[in-house]
Predicted model as a PDB file, atoms N, CA, C, CB and O in Angstrom, pLDDT in the B-factor column:
MODEL        1                                                                  
ATOM      1  N   MET A   1      62.263  89.665 126.033  1.00 87.00           N  
ATOM      2  CA  MET A   1      62.390  91.093 126.252  1.00 87.00           C  
ATOM      3  C   MET A   1      63.650  91.636 125.581  1.00 87.00           C  
ATOM      4  CB  MET A   1      62.409  91.400 127.749  1.00 87.00           C  
ATOM      5  O   MET A   1      63.660  92.756 125.071  1.00 87.00           O  
ATOM      6  N   GLU A   2      64.703  90.834 125.587  1.00 91.00           N  
ATOM      7  CA  GLU A   2      65.946  91.312 124.983  1.00 91.00           C  
ATOM      8  C   GLU A   2      65.807  91.471 123.471  1.00 91.00           C  
ATOM      9  CB  GLU A   2      67.092  90.353 125.303  1.00 91.00           C  
ATOM     10  O   GLU A   2      66.509  92.279 122.864  1.00 91.00           O  
ATOM     11  N   ALA A   3      64.910  90.708 122.868  1.00 93.00           N  
ATOM     12  CA  ALA A   3      64.711  90.812 121.424  1.00 93.00           C  
ATOM     13  C   ALA A   3      64.158  92.177 121.040  1.00 93.00           C  
ATOM     14  CB  ALA A   3      63.772  89.712 120.936  1.00 93.00           C  
ATOM     15  O   ALA A   3      64.417  92.658 119.937  1.00 93.00           O  
ATOM     16  N   LEU A   4      63.399  92.809 121.933  1.00 95.00           N  
ATOM     17  CA  LEU A   4      62.854  94.137 121.637  1.00 95.00           C  
ATOM     18  C   LEU A   4      63.948  95.178 121.491  1.00 95.00           C  
ATOM     19  CB  LEU A   4      61.886  94.563 122.726  1.00 95.00           C  
ATOM     20  O   LEU A   4      63.786  96.139 120.738  1.00 95.00           O  
ATOM     21  N   TYR A   5      65.052  95.010 122.191  1.00 95.00           N  
ATOM     22  CA  TYR A   5      66.160  95.953 122.083  1.00 95.00           C  
ATOM     23  C   TYR A   5      66.784  95.917 120.687  1.00 95.00           C  
ATOM     24  CB  TYR A   5      67.221  95.647 123.143  1.00 95.00           C  
ATOM     25  O   TYR A   5      67.407  96.888 120.258  1.00 95.00           O  
ATOM     26  N   LEU A   6      66.621  94.833 120.001  1.00 95.00           N  
ATOM     27  CA  LEU A   6      67.100  94.721 118.633  1.00 95.00           C  
ATOM     28  C   LEU A   6      66.003  95.050 117.621  1.00 95.00           C  
ATOM     29  CB  LEU A   6      67.637  93.322 118.383  1.00 95.00           C  
ATOM     30  O   LEU A   6      66.265  95.725 116.625  1.00 95.00           O  
ATOM     31  N   LEU A   7      64.780  94.583 117.865  1.00 97.00           N  
ATOM     32  CA  LEU A   7      63.718  94.723 116.874  1.00 97.00           C  
ATOM     33  C   LEU A   7      63.191  96.150 116.737  1.00 97.00           C  
ATOM     34  CB  LEU A   7      62.587  93.812 117.226  1.00 97.00           C  
ATOM     35  O   LEU A   7      62.857  96.580 115.633  1.00 97.00           O  
ATOM     36  N   ILE A   8      63.114  96.874 117.829  1.00 97.00           N  
ATOM     37  CA  ILE A   8      62.590  98.249 117.750  1.00 97.00           C  
ATOM     38  C   ILE A   8      63.524  99.153 116.938  1.00 97.00           C  
ATOM     39  CB  ILE A   8      62.397  98.832 119.169  1.00 97.00           C  
ATOM     40  O   ILE A   8      63.037  99.841 116.042  1.00 97.00           O  
ATOM     41  N   PRO A   9      64.825  99.193 117.196  1.00 96.00           N  
ATOM     42  CA  PRO A   9      65.684 100.015 116.339  1.00 96.00           C  
ATOM     43  C   PRO A   9      65.711  99.551 114.879  1.00 96.00           C  
ATOM     44  CB  PRO A   9      67.089 100.016 116.888  1.00 96.00           C  
ATOM     45  O   PRO A   9      65.786 100.376 113.969  1.00 96.00           O  
ATOM     46  N   LEU A  10      65.651  98.249 114.657  1.00 98.00           N  
ATOM     47  CA  LEU A  10      65.628  97.762 113.282  1.00 98.00           C  
ATOM     48  C   LEU A  10      64.352  98.187 112.560  1.00 98.00           C  
ATOM     49  CB  LEU A  10      65.758  96.243 113.259  1.00 98.00           C  
ATOM     50  O   LEU A  10      64.394  98.539 111.381  1.00 98.00           O  
ATOM     51  N   SER A  11      63.234  98.158 113.253  1.00 98.00           N  
ATOM     52  CA  SER A  11      61.980  98.574 112.611  1.00 98.00           C  
ATOM     53  C   SER A  11      61.973 100.077 112.330  1.00 98.00           C  
ATOM     54  CB  SER A  11      60.777  98.199 113.494  1.00 98.00           C  
ATOM     55  O   SER A  11      61.469 100.510 111.294  1.00 98.00           O  
ATOM     56  N   VAL A  12      62.524 100.869 113.238  1.00 98.00           N  
ATOM     57  CA  VAL A  12      62.612 102.309 113.002  1.00 98.00           C  
ATOM     58  C   VAL A  12      63.535 102.580 111.817  1.00 98.00           C  
ATOM     59  CB  VAL A  12      63.121 103.046 114.270  1.00 98.00           C  
ATOM     60  O   VAL A  12      63.237 103.435 110.982  1.00 98.00           O  
ATOM     61  N   LEU A  13      64.635 101.869 111.740  1.00 98.00           N  
ATOM     62  CA  LEU A  13      65.561 102.023 110.623  1.00 98.00           C  
ATOM     63  C   LEU A  13      64.894 101.620 109.309  1.00 98.00           C  
ATOM     64  CB  LEU A  13      66.828 101.183 110.858  1.00 98.00           C  
ATOM     65  O   LEU A  13      65.089 102.276 108.286  1.00 98.00           O  
ATOM     66  N   LEU A  14      64.122 100.562 109.334  1.00 98.00           N  
ATOM     67  CA  LEU A  14      63.414 100.111 108.140  1.00 98.00           C  
ATOM     68  C   LEU A  14      62.406 101.157 107.663  1.00 98.00           C  
ATOM     69  CB  LEU A  14      62.703  98.784 108.416  1.00 98.00           C  
ATOM     70  O   LEU A  14      62.260 101.369 106.459  1.00 98.00           O  
ATOM     71  N   VAL A  15      61.720 101.803 108.581  1.00 98.00           N  
ATOM     72  CA  VAL A  15      60.762 102.854 108.216  1.00 98.00           C  
ATOM     73  C   VAL A  15      61.482 104.026 107.572  1.00 98.00           C  
ATOM     74  CB  VAL A  15      59.973 103.331 109.452  1.00 98.00           C  
ATOM     75  O   VAL A  15      61.010 104.562 106.569  1.00 98.00           O  
ATOM     76  N   PHE A  16      62.617 104.435 108.128  1.00 98.00           N  
ATOM     77  CA  PHE A  16      63.363 105.556 107.554  1.00 98.00           C  
ATOM     78  C   PHE A  16      63.923 105.204 106.177  1.00 98.00           C  
ATOM     79  CB  PHE A  16      64.502 105.971 108.490  1.00 98.00           C  
ATOM     80  O   PHE A  16      63.955 106.062 105.295  1.00 98.00           O  
ATOM     81  N   VAL A  17      64.356 103.981 105.978  1.00 98.00           N  
ATOM     82  CA  VAL A  17      64.847 103.561 104.662  1.00 98.00           C  
ATOM     83  C   VAL A  17      63.701 103.571 103.653  1.00 98.00           C  
ATOM     84  CB  VAL A  17      65.492 102.150 104.737  1.00 98.00           C  
ATOM     85  O   VAL A  17      63.884 104.027 102.525  1.00 98.00           O  
ATOM     86  N   ALA A  18      62.542 103.085 104.031  1.00 98.00           N  
ATOM     87  CA  ALA A  18      61.388 103.075 103.130  1.00 98.00           C  
ATOM     88  C   ALA A  18      60.964 104.501 102.767  1.00 98.00           C  
ATOM     89  CB  ALA A  18      60.211 102.320 103.776  1.00 98.00           C  
ATOM     90  O   ALA A  18      60.634 104.774 101.613  1.00 98.00           O  
ATOM     91  N   LEU A  19      60.973 105.404 103.740  1.00 97.00           N  
ATOM     92  CA  LEU A  19      60.635 106.801 103.456  1.00 97.00           C  
ATOM     93  C   LEU A  19      61.671 107.437 102.544  1.00 97.00           C  
ATOM     94  CB  LEU A  19      60.520 107.602 104.756  1.00 97.00           C  
ATOM     95  O   LEU A  19      61.320 108.208 101.651  1.00 97.00           O  
ATOM     96  N   TRP A  20      62.934 107.125 102.759  1.00 97.00           N  
ATOM     97  CA  TRP A  20      63.997 107.678 101.925  1.00 97.00           C  
ATOM     98  C   TRP A  20      63.834 107.207 100.478  1.00 97.00           C  
ATOM     99  CB  TRP A  20      65.383 107.271 102.474  1.00 97.00           C  
ATOM    100  O   TRP A  20      63.990 107.997  99.547  1.00 97.00           O  
ATOM    101  N   ILE A  21      63.525 105.934 100.290  1.00 96.00           N  
ATOM    102  CA  ILE A  21      63.325 105.395  98.941  1.00 96.00           C  
ATOM    103  C   ILE A  21      62.116 106.050  98.287  1.00 96.00           C  
ATOM    104  CB  ILE A  21      63.145 103.859  98.984  1.00 96.00           C  
ATOM    105  O   ILE A  21      62.166 106.393  97.106  1.00 96.00           O  
ATOM    106  N   PHE A  22      61.034 106.229  99.032  1.00 94.00           N  
ATOM    107  CA  PHE A  22      59.834 106.858  98.479  1.00 94.00           C  
ATOM    108  C   PHE A  22      60.108 108.291  98.054  1.00 94.00           C  
ATOM    109  CB  PHE A  22      58.698 106.825  99.497  1.00 94.00           C  
ATOM    110  O   PHE A  22      59.748 108.681  96.943  1.00 94.00           O  
ATOM    111  N   PHE A  23      60.738 109.085  98.917  1.00 94.00           N  
ATOM    112  CA  PHE A  23      60.984 110.488  98.579  1.00 94.00           C  
ATOM    113  C   PHE A  23      62.019 110.629  97.469  1.00 94.00           C  
ATOM    114  CB  PHE A  23      61.443 111.252  99.812  1.00 94.00           C  
ATOM    115  O   PHE A  23      61.951 111.579  96.689  1.00 94.00           O  
ATOM    116  N   ARG A  24      62.964 109.717  97.382  1.00 95.00           N  
ATOM    117  CA  ARG A  24      63.931 109.752  96.292  1.00 95.00           C  
ATOM    118  C   ARG A  24      63.237 109.459  94.965  1.00 95.00           C  
ATOM    119  CB  ARG A  24      65.069 108.740  96.541  1.00 95.00           C  
ATOM    120  O   ARG A  24      63.515 110.115  93.961  1.00 95.00           O  
ATOM    121  N   ALA A  25      62.345 108.488  94.957  1.00 92.00           N  
ATOM    122  CA  ALA A  25      61.599 108.181  93.736  1.00 92.00           C  
ATOM    123  C   ALA A  25      60.688 109.343  93.356  1.00 92.00           C  
ATOM    124  CB  ALA A  25      60.772 106.894  93.915  1.00 92.00           C  
ATOM    125  O   ALA A  25      60.512 109.646  92.176  1.00 92.00           O  
ATOM    126  N   SER A  26      60.122 109.980  94.350  1.00 90.00           N  
ATOM    127  CA  SER A  26      59.243 111.115  94.094  1.00 90.00           C  
ATOM    128  C   SER A  26      60.020 112.293  93.512  1.00 90.00           C  
ATOM    129  CB  SER A  26      58.533 111.536  95.380  1.00 90.00           C  
ATOM    130  O   SER A  26      59.529 112.974  92.612  1.00 90.00           O  
ATOM    131  N   ASP A  27      61.211 112.533  94.012  1.00 90.00           N  
ATOM    132  CA  ASP A  27      62.028 113.629  93.496  1.00 90.00           C  
ATOM    133  C   ASP A  27      62.529 113.361  92.083  1.00 90.00           C  
ATOM    134  CB  ASP A  27      63.205 113.874  94.415  1.00 90.00           C  
ATOM    135  O   ASP A  27      62.751 114.301  91.320  1.00 90.00           O  
ATOM    136  N   ASN A  28      62.709 112.103  91.726  1.00 88.00           N  
ATOM    137  CA  ASN A  28      63.194 111.760  90.392  1.00 88.00           C  
ATOM    138  C   ASN A  28      62.083 111.683  89.361  1.00 88.00           C  
ATOM    139  CB  ASN A  28      63.925 110.451  90.435  1.00 88.00           C  
ATOM    140  O   ASN A  28      62.350 111.340  88.209  1.00 88.00           O  
ATOM    141  N   GLY A  29      60.844 111.989  89.732  1.00 83.00           N  
ATOM    142  CA  GLY A  29      59.744 112.025  88.779  1.00 83.00           C  
ATOM    143  C   GLY A  29      59.078 110.692  88.534  1.00 83.00           C  
ATOM    144  O   GLY A  29      58.422 110.516  87.507  1.00 83.00           O  
ATOM    145  N   GLN A  30      59.222 109.765  89.429  1.00 82.00           N  
ATOM    146  CA  GLN A  30      58.643 108.436  89.247  1.00 82.00           C  
ATOM    147  C   GLN A  30      57.116 108.499  89.214  1.00 82.00           C  
ATOM    148  CB  GLN A  30      59.107 107.497  90.365  1.00 82.00           C  
ATOM    149  O   GLN A  30      56.488 107.685  88.536  1.00 82.00           O  
ATOM    150  N   PHE A  31      56.513 109.431  89.920  1.00 81.00           N  
ATOM    151  CA  PHE A  31      55.057 109.491  90.046  1.00 81.00           C  
ATOM    152  C   PHE A  31      54.457 110.674  89.294  1.00 81.00           C  
ATOM    153  CB  PHE A  31      54.668 109.567  91.507  1.00 81.00           C  
ATOM    154  O   PHE A  31      53.374 111.143  89.647  1.00 81.00           O  
ATOM    155  N   GLU A  32      55.140 111.160  88.269  1.00 84.00           N  
ATOM    156  CA  GLU A  32      54.661 112.331  87.540  1.00 84.00           C  
ATOM    157  C   GLU A  32      53.441 112.023  86.675  1.00 84.00           C  
ATOM    158  CB  GLU A  32      55.771 112.887  86.675  1.00 84.00           C  
ATOM    159  O   GLU A  32      52.449 112.750  86.727  1.00 84.00           O  
ATOM    160  N   ASP A  33      53.501 110.965  85.888  1.00 83.00           N  
ATOM    161  CA  ASP A  33      52.415 110.649  84.959  1.00 83.00           C  
ATOM    162  C   ASP A  33      51.779 109.330  85.360  1.00 83.00           C  
ATOM    163  CB  ASP A  33      52.930 110.585  83.495  1.00 83.00           C  
ATOM    164  O   ASP A  33      52.231 108.263  84.945  1.00 83.00           O  
ATOM    165  N   LEU A  34      50.735 109.403  86.164  1.00 80.00           N  
ATOM    166  CA  LEU A  34      50.058 108.190  86.611  1.00 80.00           C  
ATOM    167  C   LEU A  34      48.934 107.769  85.676  1.00 80.00           C  
ATOM    168  CB  LEU A  34      49.511 108.391  87.999  1.00 80.00           C  
ATOM    169  O   LEU A  34      48.491 106.621  85.723  1.00 80.00           O  
ATOM    170  N   VAL A  35      48.461 108.690  84.818  1.00 84.00           N  
ATOM    171  CA  VAL A  35      47.318 108.411  83.956  1.00 84.00           C  
ATOM    172  C   VAL A  35      47.765 107.901  82.589  1.00 84.00           C  
ATOM    173  CB  VAL A  35      46.461 109.664  83.793  1.00 84.00           C  
ATOM    174  O   VAL A  35      47.083 107.071  81.987  1.00 84.00           O  
ATOM    175  N   GLY A  36      48.895 108.385  82.096  1.00 83.00           N  
ATOM    176  CA  GLY A  36      49.358 108.059  80.745  1.00 83.00           C  
ATOM    177  C   GLY A  36      49.487 106.577  80.455  1.00 83.00           C  
ATOM    178  O   GLY A  36      48.937 106.121  79.452  1.00 83.00           O  
ATOM    179  N   PRO A  37      50.182 105.793  81.276  1.00 78.00           N  
ATOM    180  CA  PRO A  37      50.317 104.369  80.966  1.00 78.00           C  
ATOM    181  C   PRO A  37      48.983 103.627  80.962  1.00 78.00           C  
ATOM    182  CB  PRO A  37      51.245 103.719  81.958  1.00 78.00           C  
ATOM    183  O   PRO A  37      48.812 102.673  80.203  1.00 78.00           O  
ATOM    184  N   GLY A  38      48.054 104.043  81.782  1.00 80.00           N  
ATOM    185  CA  GLY A  38      46.744 103.397  81.797  1.00 80.00           C  
ATOM    186  C   GLY A  38      45.947 103.690  80.538  1.00 80.00           C  
ATOM    187  O   GLY A  38      45.182 102.844  80.075  1.00 80.00           O  
ATOM    188  N   LEU A  39      46.120 104.884  79.981  1.00 81.00           N  
ATOM    189  CA  LEU A  39      45.405 105.222  78.749  1.00 81.00           C  
ATOM    190  C   LEU A  39      46.103 104.644  77.522  1.00 81.00           C  
ATOM    191  CB  LEU A  39      45.278 106.737  78.609  1.00 81.00           C  
ATOM    192  O   LEU A  39      45.447 104.307  76.537  1.00 81.00           O  
ATOM    193  N   ARG A  40      47.426 104.529  77.577  1.00 80.00           N  
ATOM    194  CA  ARG A  40      48.162 104.001  76.437  1.00 80.00           C  
ATOM    195  C   ARG A  40      47.790 102.555  76.132  1.00 80.00           C  
ATOM    196  CB  ARG A  40      49.649 104.105  76.689  1.00 80.00           C  
ATOM    197  O   ARG A  40      47.799 102.147  74.971  1.00 80.00           O  
ATOM    198  N   ILE A  41      47.471 101.796  77.134  1.00 80.00           N  
ATOM    199  CA  ILE A  41      47.130 100.396  76.896  1.00 80.00           C  
ATOM    200  C   ILE A  41      45.764 100.257  76.244  1.00 80.00           C  
ATOM    201  CB  ILE A  41      47.161  99.617  78.201  1.00 80.00           C  
ATOM    202  O   ILE A  41      45.469  99.223  75.646  1.00 80.00           O  
ATOM    203  N   LEU A  42      44.930 101.279  76.350  1.00 81.00           N  
ATOM    204  CA  LEU A  42      43.602 101.235  75.747  1.00 81.00           C  
ATOM    205  C   LEU A  42      43.597 101.671  74.290  1.00 81.00           C  
ATOM    206  CB  LEU A  42      42.660 102.100  76.530  1.00 81.00           C  
ATOM    207  O   LEU A  42      42.619 101.431  73.582  1.00 81.00           O  
ATOM    208  N   GLN A  43      44.665 102.305  73.828  1.00 77.00           N  
ATOM    209  CA  GLN A  43      44.720 102.779  72.444  1.00 77.00           C  
ATOM    210  C   GLN A  43      44.875 101.603  71.496  1.00 77.00           C  
ATOM    211  CB  GLN A  43      45.877 103.778  72.251  1.00 77.00           C  
ATOM    212  O   GLN A  43      45.601 100.648  71.770  1.00 77.00           O  
ATOM    213  N   ASP A  44      44.176 101.696  70.380  1.00 72.00           N  
ATOM    214  CA  ASP A  44      44.207 100.629  69.395  1.00 72.00           C  
ATOM    215  C   ASP A  44      45.396 100.839  68.467  1.00 72.00           C  
ATOM    216  CB  ASP A  44      42.883 100.574  68.593  1.00 72.00           C  
ATOM    217  O   ASP A  44      45.446 101.822  67.728  1.00 72.00           O  
ATOM    218  N   ASP A  45      46.336  99.930  68.505  1.00 69.00           N  
ATOM    219  CA  ASP A  45      47.502 100.039  67.637  1.00 69.00           C  
ATOM    220  C   ASP A  45      47.665  98.780  66.795  1.00 69.00           C  
ATOM    221  CB  ASP A  45      48.766 100.292  68.465  1.00 69.00           C  
ATOM    222  O   ASP A  45      48.778  98.300  66.580  1.00 69.00           O  
ATOM    223  N   ASP A  46      46.537  98.254  66.322  1.00 71.00           N  
ATOM    224  CA  ASP A  46      46.567  97.043  65.512  1.00 71.00           C  
ATOM    225  C   ASP A  46      46.759  97.325  64.025  1.00 71.00           C  
ATOM    226  CB  ASP A  46      45.297  96.267  65.715  1.00 71.00           C  
ATOM    227  O   ASP A  46      46.734  96.398  63.215  1.00 71.00           O  
ATOM    228  N   LYS A  47      46.948  98.581  63.658  1.00 71.00           N  
ATOM    229  CA  LYS A  47      47.140  98.918  62.249  1.00 71.00           C  
ATOM    230  C   LYS A  47      48.513  98.425  61.797  1.00 71.00           C  
ATOM    231  CB  LYS A  47      47.000 100.454  62.019  1.00 71.00           C  
ATOM    232  O   LYS A  47      49.471  98.468  62.568  1.00 71.00           O  
ATOM    233  N   PRO A  48      48.614  97.955  60.543  1.00 69.00           N  
ATOM    234  CA  PRO A  48      49.930  97.539  60.058  1.00 69.00           C  
ATOM    235  C   PRO A  48      50.834  98.761  59.893  1.00 69.00           C  
ATOM    236  CB  PRO A  48      49.803  96.771  58.716  1.00 69.00           C  
ATOM    237  O   PRO A  48      50.340  99.856  59.621  1.00 69.00           O  
ATOM    238  N   PRO A  49      52.125  98.594  60.050  1.00 68.00           N  
ATOM    239  CA  PRO A  49      53.029  99.731  59.898  1.00 68.00           C  
ATOM    240  C   PRO A  49      53.025 100.250  58.471  1.00 68.00           C  
ATOM    241  CB  PRO A  49      54.444  99.345  60.307  1.00 68.00           C  
ATOM    242  O   PRO A  49      52.831  99.478  57.532  1.00 68.00           O  
ATOM    243  N   LEU A  50      53.235 101.534  58.298  1.00 74.00           N  
ATOM    244  CA  LEU A  50      53.277 102.134  56.975  1.00 74.00           C  
ATOM    245  C   LEU A  50      54.509 101.652  56.227  1.00 74.00           C  
ATOM    246  CB  LEU A  50      53.268 103.667  57.070  1.00 74.00           C  
ATOM    247  O   LEU A  50      55.583 101.496  56.807  1.00 74.00           O  
ATOM    248  N   GLU A  51      54.339 101.420  54.933  1.00 75.00           N  
ATOM    249  CA  GLU A  51      55.479 100.974  54.134  1.00 75.00           C  
ATOM    250  C   GLU A  51      56.355 102.159  53.795  1.00 75.00           C  
ATOM    251  CB  GLU A  51      55.014 100.264  52.848  1.00 75.00           C  
ATOM    252  O   GLU A  51      55.858 103.261  53.564  1.00 75.00           O  
ATOM    253  N   ASP A  52      57.651 101.937  53.764  1.00 71.00           N  
ATOM    254  CA  ASP A  52      58.612 102.975  53.442  1.00 71.00           C  
ATOM    255  C   ASP A  52      58.625 103.184  51.926  1.00 71.00           C  
ATOM    256  CB  ASP A  52      60.028 102.604  53.968  1.00 71.00           C  
ATOM    257  O   ASP A  52      58.950 102.251  51.193  1.00 71.00           O  
ATOM    258  N   PRO A  53      58.279 104.386  51.431  1.00 68.00           N  
ATOM    259  CA  PRO A  53      58.235 104.614  49.974  1.00 68.00           C  
ATOM    260  C   PRO A  53      59.620 104.535  49.339  1.00 68.00           C  
ATOM    261  CB  PRO A  53      57.614 105.977  49.671  1.00 68.00           C  
ATOM    262  O   PRO A  53      59.707 104.347  48.125  1.00 68.00           O  
ATOM    263  N   SER A  54      60.690 104.667  50.090  1.00 74.00           N  
ATOM    264  CA  SER A  54      62.027 104.610  49.503  1.00 74.00           C  
ATOM    265  C   SER A  54      62.444 103.183  49.168  1.00 74.00           C  
ATOM    266  CB  SER A  54      63.039 105.230  50.447  1.00 74.00           C  
ATOM    267  O   SER A  54      63.391 102.984  48.407  1.00 74.00           O  
ATOM    268  N   LYS A  55      61.753 102.180  49.724  1.00 69.00           N  
ATOM    269  CA  LYS A  55      62.065 100.793  49.410  1.00 69.00           C  
ATOM    270  C   LYS A  55      61.421 100.423  48.073  1.00 69.00           C  
ATOM    271  CB  LYS A  55      61.578  99.846  50.541  1.00 69.00           C  
ATOM    272  O   LYS A  55      60.264 100.752  47.814  1.00 69.00           O  
ATOM    273  N   THR A  56      62.181  99.744  47.245  1.00 62.00           N  
ATOM    274  CA  THR A  56      61.637  99.257  45.979  1.00 62.00           C  
ATOM    275  C   THR A  56      61.906  97.763  45.894  1.00 62.00           C  
ATOM    276  CB  THR A  56      62.260 100.013  44.756  1.00 62.00           C  
ATOM    277  O   THR A  56      62.959  97.281  46.309  1.00 62.00           O  
ATOM    278  N   ASP A  57      60.941  97.046  45.350  1.00 56.00           N  
ATOM    279  CA  ASP A  57      61.087  95.595  45.216  1.00 56.00           C  
ATOM    280  C   ASP A  57      61.759  95.230  43.927  1.00 56.00           C  
ATOM    281  CB  ASP A  57      59.745  94.910  45.300  1.00 56.00           C  
ATOM    282  O   ASP A  57      61.963  94.048  43.650  1.00 56.00           O  
TER     283      ASP A  57                                                      
ENDMDL                                                                          
END                                                                             
C-alpha cells in the first residue's frame, strides 16, 4: 500500500511530462508535413547526376 503513495504521483508526473513533450513538438512544427516524407521515398531518383559544363577534361 505504501508503494502507491510513490507510484501514483510518479505516474501523474510522467503523464504531464509526456504531454509537455508532445505539445512542445507540435508547437515547433514537428507534425506539419506528414505526407511529404512518405511520397519522397516513392520518387525515382536513379538518374545519374548532370555533368557540370564548366568542367573540362
